[in-house]
N, C-alpha and C positions, 0 to 999 in steps of 0.2 A: 489534401485540402487546400494547398496553395499558400500556406503560411510561411513566412520567413523563419529562419532559425531563431528559437526563443520566443516566438509569438504564437498565440492561439493555443497555449498549453491547456487552458480550461476546457478545450474541446477534445482533448486527447482521450481515447477510449482504452488505452493500454492499462493493464492492471499493474500496480507496483508490487514489488516483492513482499513488502510488509503486509499489505492487504491480502495478497494471494496466500501467504502462510496461514493467516487466520481463517480465511474462507475455506481453504483445503482441509484444515483441521476440523472445522465444523462439518464439512461434507462427509468426512470419514467417521463421524460420530465420536470424535474425541471428547473426553470429559471437559467440563467448563474450563475455559482458559483464564479464569480469574486468578490473579496472583502469579501468572506466568510472566516471564521476561522475554523480550525480543532484543537481540543484539544486531546492530547494523554497523557497517564499515563506512557509510556515507557521511557520518557526522550528525547532521540534523535532517530529519525527514521533511518532505514537502508538507505544506500546510494541510491539505486534505487528509494525508496519512496521519499527521500529528493529531488532528481532531478525532479521527476514528480510533 
């Protein structure tokens, strides 16, 4: 898209691992994820992932 490094991230269509884990569990018909924990090695998730 022509953005410099670190710019235009709001236009990124890549899925983050946190979101992908939840979506894939839902697609496979897993029971409700309420009460589950997700562990990350990145420290703090990005704002959109934190909101979800």
